[in-house]
C-alpha positions in Angstrom: 90.8 112.1 122.5 88.9 114.5 120.3 86.2 112.6 118.4 86.8 114.8 115.3 90.1 112.9 114.9 88.1 109.9 113.8 86.2 111.8 111.1 87.3 112.4 107.5 88.0 115.8 106.2 86.0 117.2 103.3 88.9 116.4 101.0 89.1 112.9 102.3 85.4 112.4 101.8 85.8 113.5 98.2 88.6 111.1 97.7 86.6 108.3 99.2 83.7 109.1 96.8 86.1 108.9 93.9 87.4 105.5 95.2 83.8 104.2 95.5 83.1 105.2 91.9 86.3 103.6 90.7 85.4 100.4 92.5 82.2 100.1 90.5 84.2 99.6 87.4 86.7 97.0 88.8 86.8 93.3 88.2 86.8 91.0 91.2 90.6 90.4 90.7 91.3 94.1 90.5 89.4 94.6 93.8 91.3 91.9 95.5 94.6 93.3 94.3 93.6 96.8 95.4 92.6 95.5 98.9 95.9 93.7 99.3 97.8 96.8 98.3 95.8 99.0 100.6 96.3 96.6 103.5 100.1 96.6 102.8 100.2 100.4 102.8 98.3 100.5 106.1 100.8 98.1 107.6 103.8 100.2 106.3 102.1 103.4 107.7 101.8 101.6 111.1 105.5 100.7 111.0 106.5 104.3 110.1 104.5 105.7 112.9 105.8 103.1 115.4 109.4 103.8 114.4 108.9 107.6 114.6 107.5 107.2 118.2 110.5 105.0 119.2 112.8 107.8 117.9 110.9 110.5 119.7 111.6 110.4 123.4 108.2 111.0 125.0 
């Protein structure tokens, strides 16, 4: 697999920087809620990818 697949694009790096700056102004409770939401979204994304692969006869 191409190692560049594991790297962020320039746009993603910019978005990550914005997220880092936003985190500086969050309370502990807001950070926990954001982490929980992000974890849920990653799980949903995994499910979408898994279902798409099942539907695609490889």
